[in-house]
N, C-alpha and C positions, 0 to 999 in steps of 0.2 A: 221265382223260378225254384223248382225242386229237382232233385236227382232221384230217378226211379230205382227200385230194388232189382235184384237179378231175376225176378220172375219173368220179365220180358226180354230175356237175353237175345241178342241178335245172332242170327245163324249165317252160314255161308251163302244162303239163298237171298239174304238181304243185301241189296246193292246200292251204292252211292247214287243219289239222284243227279249229281254233277258229271260223273265220269263212268259209272258202271262197275267200279272196283268194289271189293267187299266192304260193306258198311260196318263201322265200329261206333257210330254215334247216331242216336235218334233224337231229333228236336221236335217236341210237340208244341205247336203253335195254336192260337185260337181258331185258325182256319184250316188246319190240317197238320201233317207231319212231314218232316224232311229227314232223309237218311244221308249220312256222309261217311266217306272213307276218312282215314286219319288226316291226310293232306288237306282235304277240303274242310274238315272240321276245324283244323288249325287256322285256315284262311277266313272262315265265316262265323265261327261260334261266338266270338266276342260281341259281334254286332247283333246276332240273333238272340243272345241270352236275355237281353232286356225285354223282349217280347214273348219269350218262351214260357209255356205253362210248366214244362219239365224238360230236362235233358237226361238222356240215358247214355252215359259215356263209358265205352269199353276199350278205349285206346290203350289201356294197360295190357290188353291181351295181344297187341300187335307183336311184341317181342317174343312172347311165349308161343304164339301160333307159328311164327317163323321158325323157331327152334324145333318145334314138334314136327313141322313139315320137312325140315332138313335133317332130322335126326337119323333117318334110315338111309340117307344118301352117302355114297362113298366117292 
């Protein structure tokens, strides 16, 4: 398994295949790819990692995205 570079950064339009929330993890498998939110990545990534061709993990953005969204609120 490899981790991909930032060229394929996930956007707000990428949605979790399990629940529809914003995706922060892409798992590329021999038969396709899966997108996961942070919660579902935490739940499934360990099992999928063995079969994955690569994993693109942007969960580190979750805290910074939340701060940026809440920054202008009073």
